[in-house]
C-alpha positions, 0 to 999 in steps of 0.5 A, a space after each residue: 499499499 503506498 504511503 499517503 502524504 499530504 503536499 501543501 504549497 505555501 506562497 509569500 509575496 515576496 520569493 519563491 515558492 516552498 512546497 512541503 510535504 507530509 506523510 499521514 501518522 497511520 493511526 489518522 489513516 486506519 480511523 479514517 478508513 473505519 469512521 468511512 465504513 461504519 458511515 457506509 454501512 450505516 447508509 446502505 443499512 438504512 437505504 435496504 430498509 427503507 426499500 423493502 418498507 416501500 416493498 411492503 407498502 406495494 405489496 411486491 413480494 419478489 422484491 421484497 425477498 430480493 432486499 431481504 436477501 441483500 439485508 441478511 449481512 447487515 443482521 448481527 445475531 
């Protein structure tokens, strides 16, 4: 996995432009990834719940079964 870096450019009113590179700490990378995973998980779960409720309201049994199979990984025992 390539190292992630943040590149900043500092422009002064006089003189040359300065470029600085800084590596993003591993702990920050992991925490950002965990937060993004949780946000995606919650959004996908809410979306599927909404679609399942729509299928129930419309009486669409096939769509309900299809969405129910997609929803199974979101259920924890």
